[in-house]
LUMLUMVO-284981 format. One record per residue (C-alpha): y, z, x; residue number from 1; residue in three letters. Coordinates in Angstrom, 1 decimal, m for minus. Example, Ala and Ser with C-alpha at 12.3 -4.5 7.8 and 13.67 -1.06 7.14 Angstrom:
REM LUMLUMVO-284981
{{m4.5,7.8,12.3},1,ALA}
{{m1.1,7.1,13.7},2,SER}
END
This chain:
REM LUMLUMVO-284981
{{m0.2,0.1,0.1},1,MET}
{{2.6,0.8,3.0},2,ARG}
{{1.7,m2.5,4.6},3,VAL}
{{2.6,m4.2,1.1},4,PHE}
{{5.8,m2.7,1.0},5,ASN}
{{6.8,m3.5,4.3},6,ILE}
{{5.6,m7.2,3.7},7,THR}
{{8.4,m7.4,0.7},8,ILE}
{{11.0,m5.5,3.0},9,PHE}
{{10.6,m8.2,5.4},10,PHE}
{{10.6,m11.3,3.1},11,CYS}
{{13.7,m10.5,1.4},12,ALA}
{{15.5,m10.0,4.6},13,LEU}
{{14.4,m13.4,5.5},14,VAL}
{{15.6,m14.8,2.1},15,ILE}
{{19.0,m13.2,2.3},16,ILE}
{{19.5,m15.0,6.0},17,GLN}
{{18.4,m18.0,4.4},18,ALA}
{{20.5,m18.1,1.4},19,CYS}
{{23.9,m17.1,3.8},20,THR}
{{24.7,m20.2,6.0},21,PRO}
{{25.9,m19.3,9.6},22,SER}
{{28.8,m21.3,10.9},23,PRO}
{{27.6,m23.9,13.3},24,LYS}
{{29.3,m27.0,15.2},25,ASN}
{{32.8,m25.6,13.8},26,VAL}
{{35.7,m28.2,14.2},27,ARG}
{{39.2,m27.2,14.1},28,LEU}
{{41.2,m28.7,11.5},29,THR}
{{45.0,m28.3,10.9},30,ASN}
{{44.4,m28.8,7.2},31,ASP}
{{46.2,m26.4,4.8},32,LEU}
{{43.9,m23.5,3.7},33,LEU}
{{44.8,m22.8,m0.2},34,VAL}
{{43.2,m19.2,m1.1},35,ILE}
{{43.8,m16.9,m4.0},36,TYR}
{{45.0,m14.4,m4.0},37,PRO}
{{47.9,m15.9,m1.6},38,GLU}
{{47.1,m13.0,0.9},39,TYR}
{{48.4,m14.8,3.9},40,LYS}
{{50.6,m12.8,6.1},41,ASP}
{{51.3,m10.0,3.8},42,VAL}
{{52.0,m6.3,4.6},43,THR}
{{49.5,m4.1,3.1},44,ILE}
{{48.8,0.0,3.1},45,PRO}
{{45.6,1.5,4.9},46,PHE}
{{44.4,3.0,1.4},47,ASN}
{{44.0,m0.4,m0.4},48,VAL}
{{41.2,m1.6,m2.0},49,ALA}
{{39.6,m4.9,m0.4},50,PRO}
{{41.5,m7.9,m0.3},51,LEU}
{{38.7,m9.9,m1.7},52,ASN}
{{39.9,m13.9,m2.2},53,PHE}
{{38.6,m17.1,m2.9},54,LEU}
{{39.2,m20.7,m1.1},55,ILE}
{{40.7,m23.2,m3.5},56,ARG}
{{40.0,m26.3,m1.1},57,ASN}
{{37.8,m28.9,m2.9},58,GLU}
{{34.0,m29.1,m2.1},59,GLY}
{{33.8,m25.6,m0.5},60,VAL}
{{30.1,m24.4,m0.7},61,ASP}
{{29.8,m21.8,1.7},62,ALA}
{{32.4,m19.4,3.8},63,VAL}
{{32.4,m17.1,6.8},64,SER}
{{35.6,m14.8,7.2},65,VAL}
{{36.3,m12.6,10.2},66,GLU}
{{38.8,m9.8,10.0},67,VAL}
{{39.6,m8.8,13.6},68,LYS}
{{41.4,m5.4,14.3},69,GLY}
{{41.9,m3.8,17.5},70,VAL}
{{38.5,m2.5,18.2},71,SER}
{{36.3,m3.5,15.5},72,THR}
{{35.8,m6.5,13.1},73,CYS}
{{34.6,m7.2,9.6},74,LEU}
{{32.3,m10.4,9.2},75,GLN}
{{31.6,m12.0,5.8},76,VAL}
{{28.9,m15.0,5.3},77,ASN}
{{28.7,m16.0,1.9},78,ALA}
{{27.4,m19.1,m0.2},79,LYS}
{{30.0,m20.4,m2.4},80,GLY}
{{34.0,m20.1,m2.0},81,ASN}
{{34.4,m16.3,m2.4},82,LYS}
{{34.7,m13.9,0.6},83,ALA}
{{33.9,m10.4,m0.9},84,VAL}
{{34.1,m7.3,1.6},85,PHE}
{{31.9,m4.2,1.0},86,SER}
{{34.0,m1.3,m0.1},87,GLN}
{{31.8,0.9,1.9},88,LYS}
{{32.6,m1.1,5.3},89,ASP}
{{35.9,m1.9,4.2},90,TRP}
{{37.5,1.7,3.4},91,THR}
{{37.1,3.2,7.1},92,PRO}
{{38.0,m0.2,8.9},93,PHE}
{{41.4,m0.5,7.0},94,ILE}
{{42.1,3.3,7.4},95,ALA}
{{41.2,3.1,11.4},96,LYS}
{{43.6,m0.2,11.8},97,GLU}
{{46.5,1.7,10.2},98,ARG}
{{49.5,0.4,12.3},99,GLY}
{{47.8,m2.4,13.6},100,HIS}
{{47.9,m6.2,12.6},101,LYS}
{{44.7,m7.9,11.8},102,LEU}
{{43.9,m11.7,12.2},103,VAL}
{{42.0,m13.2,9.4},104,ILE}
{{39.7,m16.3,10.7},105,LYS}
{{38.2,m18.4,7.9},106,VAL}
{{35.7,m20.9,8.4},107,ILE}
{{34.6,m23.3,5.2},108,ALA}
{{31.4,m25.6,4.7},109,HIS}
{{32.6,m28.7,3.0},110,ILE}
{{31.0,m31.9,2.8},111,ASN}
{{28.3,m30.8,5.3},112,GLY}
{{30.5,m29.9,7.9},113,GLU}
{{32.4,m26.7,9.1},114,TRP}
{{35.9,m26.4,9.4},115,LEU}
{{38.0,m23.6,11.0},116,GLN}
{{41.5,m23.1,9.4},117,TYR}
{{44.4,m21.8,11.1},118,ARG}
{{44.1,m17.9,11.4},119,SER}
{{46.5,m15.7,9.2},120,PHE}
{{47.3,m11.8,9.3},121,THR}
{{47.4,m8.3,7.8},122,TRP}
{{50.1,m5.9,8.7},123,GLN}
{{48.4,m2.6,7.8},124,VAL}
{{51.0,0.2,7.6},125,VAL}
{{50.6,4.0,7.6},126,ALA}
{{52.7,4.2,4.5},127,ASP}
{{50.6,5.4,1.6},128,ARG}
{{50.8,3.4,m1.8},129,LEU}
{{50.4,5.6,m4.6},130,ASP}
{{46.9,5.5,m5.5},131,ALA}
{{47.2,4.9,m9.1},132,TYR}
{{48.9,2.2,m11.1},133,VAL}
{{48.8,2.3,m15.0},134,SER}
{{49.9,m1.1,m17.3},135,TYR}
{{49.6,m2.7,m20.5},136,ARG}
{{47.1,m5.4,m21.0},137,LEU}
{{48.7,m7.6,m23.7},138,ILE}
{{48.4,m11.4,m24.8},139,GLU}
{{51.6,m12.9,m23.1},140,PRO}
{{53.5,m14.1,m26.3},141,GLY}
{{54.9,m12.4,m29.2},142,TYR}
{{52.1,m13.6,m31.8},143,GLU}
{{49.2,m11.0,m30.9},144,VAL}
{{50.1,m7.5,m30.0},145,TRP}
{{47.5,m5.9,m32.3},146,ASN}
{{44.9,m5.7,m29.5},147,LYS}
{{46.2,m4.0,m26.4},148,LEU}
{{45.5,m1.1,m24.3},149,GLN}
{{47.2,1.2,m22.0},150,LEU}
{{44.9,1.2,m18.5},151,ARG}
{{45.0,3.0,m15.2},152,GLU}
{{43.4,1.3,m12.1},153,ARG}
{{42.8,3.4,m8.6},154,CYS}
{{44.3,1.0,m5.9},155,ILE}
{{42.3,2.2,m3.3},156,GLU}
{{39.0,0.8,m5.2},157,ASN}
{{38.3,m1.1,m8.1},158,PHE}
{{37.6,1.8,m11.0},159,ASP}
{{39.6,1.3,m14.1},160,GLU}
{{39.8,3.6,m17.4},161,ARG}
{{41.4,3.1,m20.5},162,VAL}
{{44.2,6.0,m21.2},163,LEU}
{{44.8,4.5,m24.8},164,ALA}
{{43.5,1.8,m26.9},165,ASP}
{{45.2,0.8,m30.0},166,ASN}
{{42.2,m0.2,m32.0},167,SER}
{{41.8,3.5,m32.2},168,GLN}
{{45.3,4.3,m33.6},169,THR}
{{45.3,1.9,m36.7},170,ASN}
{{46.2,m1.3,m34.6},171,GLY}
{{49.6,0.1,m34.2},172,GLN}
{{51.7,m1.2,m31.4},173,CYS}
{{51.9,1.0,m27.8},174,MET}
{{54.8,0.5,m25.7},175,ASN}
{{57.3,1.5,m23.2},176,CYS}
{{54.9,3.9,m21.0},177,HIS}
{{56.7,5.6,m18.4},178,ILE}
{{55.6,7.7,m15.5},179,HIS}
{{57.6,10.7,m14.6},180,GLY}
{{58.4,12.6,m11.2},181,LYS}
{{55.3,14.4,m10.9},182,GLY}
{{52.2,14.1,m13.5},183,ASN}
{{54.5,13.3,m16.5},184,SER}
{{54.4,10.4,m18.6},185,SER}
{{55.3,9.4,m22.0},186,MET}
{{54.9,6.3,m24.3},187,PHE}
{{55.6,5.1,m27.7},188,HIS}
{{53.3,4.5,m30.8},189,ILE}
{{54.6,3.1,m33.7},190,ARG}
{{53.5,3.5,m37.6},191,GLY}
{{53.5,6.1,m39.8},192,SER}
{{51.4,8.7,m37.5},193,LYS}
{{53.1,7.2,m34.5},194,GLY}
{{55.8,9.1,m32.4},195,GLY}
{{56.4,9.2,m28.5},196,THR}
{{53.3,10.9,m26.9},197,LEU}
{{54.6,13.3,m24.1},198,LEU}
{{52.3,14.4,m21.3},199,ASN}
{{53.9,17.2,m19.5},200,ARG}
{{52.2,19.7,m17.4},201,HIS}
{{48.7,18.7,m18.7},202,GLY}
{{49.6,19.1,m22.4},203,LYS}
{{50.1,16.1,m24.9},204,LEU}
{{52.7,16.5,m27.4},205,ARG}
{{53.9,13.9,m30.0},206,LYS}
{{57.3,13.8,m30.8},207,LEU}
{{59.6,12.0,m33.1},208,MET}
{{62.7,11.4,m30.7},209,LEU}
{{65.3,10.5,m33.4},210,LYS}
{{67.9,12.5,m35.2},211,THR}
{{70.0,11.5,m38.2},212,SER}
{{73.0,10.6,m36.2},213,GLN}
{{70.9,7.8,m33.7},214,MET}
{{70.9,4.2,m34.9},215,ASN}
{{67.0,4.4,m33.9},216,SER}
{{64.2,6.0,m32.3},217,ALA}
{{64.4,6.5,m28.9},218,ALA}
{{63.2,3.3,m26.9},219,VAL}
{{63.7,2.7,m23.2},220,TYR}
{{64.2,5.7,m21.2},221,GLY}
{{63.4,7.7,m17.8},222,ASP}
{{62.3,11.5,m17.1},223,PHE}
{{65.1,13.6,m15.1},224,HIS}
{{63.7,15.0,m11.9},225,PRO}
{{62.8,18.4,m13.2},226,ASP}
{{60.9,17.1,m16.1},227,GLY}
{{62.8,18.9,m18.7},228,ARG}
{{65.1,16.2,m19.8},229,TYR}
{{64.6,12.2,m20.4},230,ALA}
{{67.3,9.8,m20.9},231,VAL}
{{66.9,7.1,m23.6},232,PHE}
{{68.7,3.9,m25.4},233,SER}
{{68.7,3.9,m29.1},234,THR}
{{68.3,m0.1,m30.1},235,ASN}
{{68.4,m2.0,m33.0},236,THR}
{{66.1,m5.1,m31.8},237,ILE}
{{66.1,m8.5,m33.0},238,ILE}
{{63.5,m10.9,m31.7},239,PRO}
{{64.5,m14.7,m31.9},240,ALA}
{{62.5,m17.7,m31.0},241,LEU}
{{64.2,m20.3,m28.4},242,HIS}
{{63.4,m24.3,m29.1},243,ALA}
{{64.4,m25.6,m25.6},244,GLN}
{{63.0,m24.8,m22.2},245,GLY}
{{61.2,m22.2,m20.9},246,ASN}
{{62.7,m19.5,m22.7},247,HIS}
{{60.3,m19.3,m25.4},248,ARG}
{{60.9,m15.6,m26.7},249,LEU}
{{64.6,m13.9,m26.5},250,GLU}
{{64.9,m10.3,m27.8},251,VAL}
{{68.5,m8.8,m28.0},252,TYR}
{{70.0,m6.0,m29.4},253,ASP}
{{72.5,m5.9,m32.1},254,THR}
{{73.3,m1.8,m31.5},255,VAL}
{{72.2,0.3,m28.8},256,SER}
{{73.6,3.9,m27.2},257,ASP}
{{72.6,6.7,m25.0},258,LEU}
{{70.7,9.9,m25.5},259,VAL}
{{69.3,12.4,m23.5},260,ILE}
{{66.3,14.9,m25.0},261,ALA}
{{65.9,18.2,m24.2},262,ASP}
{{62.0,18.9,m24.3},263,PHE}
{{62.4,22.5,m23.9},264,ASP}
{{64.6,23.1,m27.2},265,ARG}
{{63.9,20.0,m28.8},266,ASN}
{{67.5,18.9,m28.6},267,LYS}
{{69.3,15.4,m28.2},268,MET}
{{72.3,15.6,m26.0},269,ILE}
{{75.0,13.1,m27.1},270,THR}
{{78.3,11.6,m26.1},271,SER}
{{81.0,9.5,m27.7},272,PRO}
{{81.3,7.7,m24.6},273,LEU}
{{78.0,6.4,m24.5},274,LEU}
{{77.9,5.6,m28.3},275,ALA}
{{80.6,2.9,m28.6},276,ASP}
{{79.9,0.5,m31.3},277,SER}
{{81.8,m2.3,m29.3},278,LEU}
{{79.4,m1.8,m26.5},279,THR}
{{75.9,m2.0,m25.7},280,LEU}
{{74.2,0.2,m23.5},281,GLU}
{{70.6,m0.1,m22.7},282,THR}
{{67.8,0.7,m20.1},283,PHE}
{{69.0,4.0,m18.7},284,PRO}
{{67.4,5.8,m15.6},285,THR}
{{68.3,9.1,m13.8},286,PHE}
{{69.4,9.1,m10.0},287,SER}
{{67.1,11.0,m7.9},288,ALA}
{{68.8,14.0,m7.7},289,ASP}
{{69.6,13.7,m11.6},290,GLY}
{{72.7,14.2,m11.5},291,LYS}
{{74.1,10.5,m12.4},292,TRP}
{{72.6,8.1,m15.2},293,VAL}
{{72.1,4.4,m14.3},294,PHE}
{{72.3,2.1,m17.2},295,TYR}
{{73.3,m1.7,m18.1},296,CYS}
{{76.2,m2.2,m20.7},297,SER}
{{77.7,m5.2,m22.1},298,ALA}
{{80.5,m5.8,m25.0},299,PRO}
{{79.2,m6.9,m27.9},300,LEU}
{{79.2,m10.5,m28.9},301,VAL}
{{78.5,m12.6,m32.0},302,ASP}
{{74.3,m12.8,m31.9},303,LEU}
{{72.6,m15.0,m31.9},304,PRO}
{{75.1,m17.9,m31.5},305,SER}
{{76.6,m16.4,m28.4},306,ASN}
{{73.4,m15.1,m26.7},307,ILE}
{{74.2,m17.0,m23.4},308,ASN}
{{77.4,m14.9,m23.1},309,GLU}
{{75.6,m11.5,m23.5},310,LEU}
{{75.7,m10.3,m20.1},311,ARG}
{{75.1,m6.8,m19.0},312,TYR}
{{76.9,m4.8,m15.9},313,SER}
{{75.0,m2.3,m14.0},314,LEU}
{{77.2,1.1,m14.7},315,CYS}
{{76.4,4.9,m13.9},316,ARG}
{{77.8,8.0,m15.7},317,VAL}
{{77.0,12.0,m14.7},318,ALA}
{{75.2,14.1,m16.0},319,PHE}
{{75.4,18.0,m15.6},320,GLU}
{{71.9,19.8,m16.6},321,ALA}
{{73.1,23.2,m16.5},322,GLU}
{{75.8,22.6,m18.6},323,GLN}
{{73.7,19.9,m20.4},324,GLN}
{{76.8,17.7,m20.5},325,LYS}
{{77.7,14.0,m20.1},326,TRP}
{{80.4,12.9,m17.6},327,GLY}
{{83.7,11.5,m19.0},328,SER}
{{83.9,8.4,m16.6},329,ARG}
{{81.7,5.0,m16.3},330,VAL}
{{81.3,3.4,m13.1},331,ASP}
{{80.9,m0.3,m12.9},332,THR}
{{78.3,m0.8,m9.4},333,LEU}
{{77.8,m4.5,m10.6},334,TRP}
{{80.3,m6.5,m12.4},335,ASN}
{{78.3,m9.2,m14.9},336,ALA}
{{81.5,m11.1,m15.6},337,ARG}
{{82.1,m11.7,m11.8},338,LEU}
{{78.4,m12.1,m11.0},339,MET}
{{78.0,m14.3,m13.8},340,GLN}
{{74.6,m12.8,m14.4},341,GLY}
{{72.9,m9.9,m16.2},342,SER}
{{71.3,m6.8,m15.0},343,VAL}
{{68.2,m5.1,m16.6},344,CYS}
{{65.7,m2.2,m15.7},345,HIS}
{{67.5,m0.3,m12.9},346,PRO}
{{65.1,1.9,m11.0},347,LYS}
{{65.7,4.7,m8.3},348,ALA}
{{64.1,5.1,m5.1},349,SER}
{{62.7,8.8,m5.1},350,PRO}
{{64.6,9.3,m1.9},351,ASP}
{{67.8,8.5,m3.7},352,GLY}
{{68.7,5.4,m0.8},353,ARG}
{{68.1,2.2,m3.2},354,TYR}
{{68.2,0.9,m7.1},355,LEU}
{{66.1,m1.8,m7.9},356,LEU}
{{67.1,m3.8,m10.7},357,PHE}
{{66.5,m7.5,m12.2},358,THR}
{{69.0,m10.0,m12.8},359,VAL}
{{68.6,m13.2,m14.9},360,SER}
{{71.4,m15.5,m16.4},361,ARG}
{{72.1,m13.5,m19.6},362,TYR}
{{70.4,m11.2,m22.1},363,GLY}
{{68.0,m8.1,m22.3},364,THR}
{{64.4,m9.7,m22.1},365,PHE}
{{63.8,m11.2,m18.7},366,PRO}
{{60.4,m11.6,m18.9},367,ILE}
{{60.7,m14.8,m20.5},368,TRP}
{{63.6,m16.1,m18.0},369,HIS}
{{62.2,m18.0,m15.5},370,ARG}
{{65.1,m17.7,m13.4},371,GLU}
{{64.8,m13.7,m13.1},372,THR}
{{64.7,m11.9,m10.0},373,ASP}
{{64.6,m8.6,m8.3},374,LEU}
{{67.6,m7.3,m6.3},375,GLN}
{{67.8,m4.1,m4.2},376,LEU}
{{71.3,m2.0,m4.0},377,LEU}
{{71.5,0.4,m1.2},378,ASP}
{{73.3,2.9,m2.6},379,LEU}
{{74.4,4.3,0.9},380,LEU}
{{76.2,1.0,2.1},381,THR}
{{76.5,m0.7,m1.1},382,GLY}
{{74.7,m3.7,0.2},383,LYS}
{{72.7,m6.1,m2.1},384,ILE}
{{69.4,m7.5,m0.8},385,ASP}
{{68.8,m10.5,m3.1},386,LYS}
{{64.8,m9.9,m1.9},387,LEU}
{{64.0,m13.8,m1.2},388,GLU}
{{60.7,m12.5,0.7},389,ARG}
{{59.7,m10.8,m2.6},390,VAL}
{{61.1,m13.3,m5.4},391,ASN}
{{59.4,m16.7,m6.5},392,SER}
{{60.6,m19.2,m9.0},393,ASN}
{{59.4,m17.1,m12.0},394,ARG}
{{60.0,m14.0,m13.9},395,SER}
{{60.0,m10.6,m11.7},396,GLU}
{{60.1,m7.7,m13.4},397,THR}
{{59.1,m4.2,m14.8},398,TYR}
{{58.9,m2.4,m11.4},399,HIS}
{{58.5,1.3,m10.3},400,SER}
{{58.5,3.1,m7.0},401,TRP}
{{56.1,4.5,m4.8},402,SER}
{{56.7,8.4,m4.6},403,SER}
{{57.4,8.1,m0.9},404,ASN}
{{59.8,5.4,m1.6},405,SER}
{{58.1,3.0,0.8},406,ARG}
{{56.4,1.0,m2.0},407,TRP}
{{57.2,m1.0,m5.4},408,PHE}
{{55.1,m2.5,m8.0},409,ALA}
{{56.4,m5.1,m10.1},410,PHE}
{{55.0,m7.6,m12.8},411,ALA}
{{55.2,m11.3,m11.7},412,SER}
{{54.4,m14.6,m13.4},413,LYS}
{{54.3,m16.4,m10.3},414,ARG}
{{51.4,m18.9,m10.4},415,GLY}
{{51.0,m20.3,m14.0},416,ASP}
{{54.3,m19.1,m15.5},417,GLY}
{{52.5,m17.1,m18.3},418,GLN}
{{50.3,m14.5,m17.5},419,TYR}
{{52.1,m11.4,m15.8},420,GLY}
{{50.0,m9.8,m12.4},421,ARG}
{{50.9,m6.8,m10.6},422,VAL}
{{52.6,m7.4,m7.3},423,TYR}
{{53.3,m4.5,m4.4},424,PHE}
{{56.4,m5.0,m1.9},425,ALA}
{{56.9,m2.8,1.3},426,TYR}
{{60.0,m1.3,2.2},427,VAL}
{{60.4,m0.2,6.0},428,ASP}
{{62.4,2.5,7.9},429,GLU}
{{65.0,m0.5,8.5},430,MET}
{{65.2,m1.3,4.7},431,GLY}
{{63.8,m4.8,5.3},432,GLN}
{{61.4,m5.6,2.5},433,VAL}
{{58.1,m7.6,3.2},434,HIS}
{{56.0,m10.2,1.2},435,LYS}
{{54.1,m8.8,m1.5},436,PRO}
{{50.7,m8.9,m2.3},437,PHE}
{{48.6,m9.0,m6.0},438,VAL}
{{46.6,m6.2,m7.2},439,LEU}
{{42.8,m6.7,m5.4},440,PRO}
{{40.1,m7.3,m7.6},441,GLN}
{{36.7,m6.9,m7.1},442,LYS}
{{35.7,m10.6,m7.9},443,ASP}
{{39.0,m12.7,m7.0},444,PRO}
{{38.4,m15.0,m9.8},445,GLU}
{{39.1,m12.2,m12.0},446,MET}
{{43.0,m13.3,m12.6},447,ASP}
{{41.9,m16.8,m13.7},448,ASP}
{{39.4,m15.3,m16.1},449,LEU}
{{41.5,m12.8,m17.5},450,ASN}
{{43.5,m14.0,m20.6},451,LEU}
{{46.0,m10.9,m20.7},452,LYS}
{{49.2,m10.2,m18.8},453,SER}
{{49.6,m7.0,m17.1},454,TYR}
{{52.7,m5.3,m18.2},455,ASN}
{{54.9,m2.9,m17.1},456,ILE}
{{53.0,m1.4,m14.0},457,PRO}
{{53.6,2.3,m13.4},458,ASP}
{{52.9,3.9,m10.3},459,LEU}
{{51.3,7.4,m9.8},460,SER}
{{50.1,9.6,m7.1},461,ALA}
{{47.6,11.3,m9.4},462,MET}
{{45.7,10.0,m12.3},463,PRO}
{{46.7,11.0,m15.7},464,MET}
{{45.0,14.0,m17.1},465,PRO}
{{44.4,12.5,m20.3},466,PHE}
{{42.5,9.5,m21.9},467,ASP}
{{42.2,7.5,m24.9},468,SER}
{{40.2,10.0,m26.8},469,HIS}
{{42.9,12.5,m26.4},470,ASP}
{{45.6,10.2,m27.7},471,VAL}
{{43.5,9.4,m30.7},472,LYS}
{{42.9,12.9,m31.4},473,ARG}
{{46.7,13.7,m30.9},474,VAL}
{{47.8,10.4,m32.9},475,TYR}
{{45.1,11.6,m35.9},476,ASP}
{{45.6,15.2,m35.9},477,GLU}
{{49.1,16.2,m34.5},478,VAL}
{{52.1,16.4,m36.7},479,VAL}
{{55.2,15.1,m34.5},480,ALA}
{{57.8,17.5,m33.4},481,GLU}
{{61.2,17.0,m34.8},482,LYS}
{{64.7,16.9,m32.8},483,PHE}
{{67.9,18.3,m33.7},484,LYS}
END
C-alpha cells in the first residue's frame, strides 16, 4: 500500500511538470507587452496582496514570470495567459523587499515561440496601506439600484465579506457609507424602517438625522476627529438625464445647507451662515484637528436650464467643539469663477497637511463627468498639484485617505468608462504622488467578469465590528432615535 501511494505522488509531479512549459530558445522582443491590471512601474506597499496579472497580447498560451528582489525572487510558470502568485510565497517575499525595487521579467509563449518582453518594476515602500477597504457594489447606472451590497475587502489578501445587503432590508437603497477616525462608520438606509446606521465604539445605532427645521435628512457627511460630532449636508436632490455626450446622468441640488450632529446629545447644531437659500452648500468634511469644516459652495442658478453654470468653490468655516458653535466667517480656498471649474468631495489627510478633492467642469455629480480629475491642495504652502501621474482620461472620484496619510484610495472609470474600480496612490515624504495601482484580485480576469462598479471606497486600519446580520437586526428591530 505504501509503494502504491508513492507511485501516485510521483505520477502527479510528472503531470504537473509536463503541463507547465519552461522557456527554451527565448528571443528578445521590442513588442509592447500588454497586461491587465496595468501594473507596470507602480509603487506598492509591503503589505499588499499578490499582484496577479494577465497578458492581453494575442496568442499567448503559456507564461513565465520572474519577480527579482535584492536577494530572492519569485517564479511563476503556467499554461494560459495568467501570472498568479502563491499567497504563501508572496507575503514573506514582499515584506522582506520593503524599500527595494523589484524587477519583473515576462516571457510568453506565442505561436510556438518564447518571447521575452522589456522588464518593468515595482517599487515596494515601507509605509503601510490600511489593511481594509470597503465599497458599495452597484450597477453603473440609474436604472438598477435595488440590488446592492456594502462589502469589506482585506487588502493584504483576498478575503472579502458582506457588511450590508439590501436584499435583507426590503430592497431599500443603501448609500454614502463613511468611515471615521478610528473604528467609527455610518451609512444611510432609505425606507420606512430606515435611518442612519452609526457604528461607534462597536455599537450599532439607528438615527433619524432630521429635524423640522431641516430641508431633508442628513446626506453627505464626515466625522469629527473625536467621533462625537459629524458634519452633514442636507440636500434636496434632483436626477436628470442627458441627451448628449458622456454625461449620461446628472444630479443636482435645488436646496442644500450644512448641519453638525452631536451624537451624545442627539442634537443638531445649525448656523444661519450655512443655511442661505441663495447659496448651495454640500460635501462637508472636517479638518484633521476638527477646527475647520471644508465644504463646497455655489450660488443658486436656474436649474436645470443653467446646469452648465453651476460651479462650486472650495470653502472653509471654523467650528468650536467645546462651545458647539460654528464660525462667523467663510474663507474661499478655490474660486470656481476664477478657475472655471467645480469642486467636489474634499477630504483632509489625517496628518492635516493635504486636502484632496475632485474638479470637473460644472455640477456636483462627477462620477459621470469624464473630465473629472483629482487635485491635491497643500494646506501648508497653498500649492495645488493636478496629479497628472494619477489621473486618466476618465472620471476619478470618491477618494479616502489611509490612516498614515501616505496613501489614498479612489474610484476610477479608466478602461471602459463604465465600471468604477478601486485604485491606490502613494504620497511620499516629499509630497510627490506616484502612479496608482488597482485593487489586486485572486483571478486577474475578475474585473473583466464583474459587471458591478466599486463605488465609494473607504480605507480602514481595522475591520468593521459588524456584518449584514447585525445590520438586518437593527433595521428590523430598532426604532430610529430622533434628533432635536
